[in-house]
N, C-alpha and C positions, 0 to 999 in steps of 0.2 A: 504494500498498500504506500503511495505517495505522500512522503509527509507534510508536502505542502499542497495536500489536497482537494487538486485542481484537477476538473476534470481535461483530459486532453484531448481536445477535441479538432479536427483538421482545420478550425478557418479562422483567422485571424480575427479577435474581438475588440481591439481597439482597449484591453485590458491594461494594467499599469502594475507587475510586482515591483514594488520596492524592498529595501532591505537597510536595517539598522546591523550591520555588522560587529560583533565583537569577539574577542579570541576564540572562544568557546561556543559559543552560542550566537544566535543572529534572529532579530525580530524582524517579521516580514508581512506584508497584508497584500492582498488583490484588488486592487482601487478600480471600480469602471467611470470614476469622473463624476458619480454623483454619491457612490456607498461602498463600503467595505463588501466583499465577496466571499474574502477569506482571511482569517487572521492569525499571528501564530508566536510562539519561539521554537526555532527548533536548534538541535546540534549542527554545528558546521557542515560539517562532514554529509547528516542527512540531507541541509540544504543544496549542497553542492551536487551531490548524486539525481536531485530532482531538477537544477536547472535543464539541463537540455531538452526535459520531457514537457516544459511547458510552454508548449503552440500555441496557446488560446492567449498569451500575454504579447502585445508587442514592443511595451515599453521595459526595459530595467533599469529601473532607479537605486542608485544606491548611496549610501550618506556617508562622503569621504573625509578623511580624517583632515584638520588644517593646522597647522603649527602660528603659534603667535609668539613663539622666541623662549617659551619653558624648557625645561629638560622634560623627555616622557622615559616612561619606563618599557621595559617588557611587552605587557599588556595592547600598549598603543602597538609598537613594532608586529605583533602577532595580528593586529586586527590588520590591518594595514596588508600583509602578506595575504588575508583572507580574502579581500575587497579583490586583490589581484587576480587569484582565483576563481574567484564567484565571476571577475570579469571574462576570463578567459574560458569558462565552461559556460558562456549564453551563446546561444549561434550563431549568433553578430555579436562580435565583443568591439567591434569599433564605434557599435552604437547603444553603447552602456552609457547612463547618464550619472555623470557622477556629483554628487549633489552635498553640498558646502551648510552646514549647520548653521552657520552664522546668517546666511542667506533665507535659512527655512523660517528662524526667529523674525528675520525684519521682514518677511510678505506677511507671515502670519500676525504677529505682535507689532510691529512698526519701531521696535526695538532691539537689538542685539544680546541686549543682559536680561531677555525675558525667558523664565526656568522650563523647566517640563511641565507643571503643570498651569503655567501660563500656556506653551502650547498646545497639550492637549484642552482648554478652556475653547481656544479658540480655534479648533479641530470640529468641538461639539455646536460651537458659536455657527460655523460653518456649515459642516454637513448635517449633525442631527445629534441626539440621544443616543445612547446605547440601549435604552428600554429594556425588557426584560426578554427570558425565556420563552414564555407565552405571547408577548409583545414585542417584538425585536426593532430596535431603531437603526437607523443608515451606518453606527458607527457599532455595534453588537458584534460581541466577540473580540474585542480591542482590548491588550491588558498590556502592563510592562512595557519594554523597548517596542513592541509591534506598535505603540500611541506613537514613537521617533520614526517607526516606518510608513504610516498612514500621513506625518507631518511630509516627509522626502516624496511619498505619494502626490498627495495635492500639488507641493510647489510643482512638481516635475507637471504636473500638469495645466498651472496657471500658467507656469515662466519656460516653456519648454524651449525656447531659445537658451536661455541660460544655463538651462539644466544641462 
């Protein structure tokens, strides 16, 4: 069973697969431009195994690491390594969109100083509430790092030339 849980239909759908990579796990979301179709957090080895099978997604957008002049540790370098692996695993690696967190914060919140809670609220304001299992909303199922992946997807949808 595919970890990304996306129907591997033959036709392109215009969907965006967005990733918030980490050194061991990645938050991911499939977004159709209006609502979340699938979301989760999965081990990197499972995400990379599923990337070539995602024929329904036209775009892969990945949150990219940026440097602000401060020293970084091992986890940052491991995350960058996974970003490269994810990019190469995509059927069209030259078309992968790398999205910077600062740009996402500016677009969604109007300030680069926004915190994760501010970004999450901006996403709920734009897309809609999560809802409940009996009455799911457009962001239903998004948890943890998948919120950052959703922010990347929304940015890539609204600013395709910048991503």
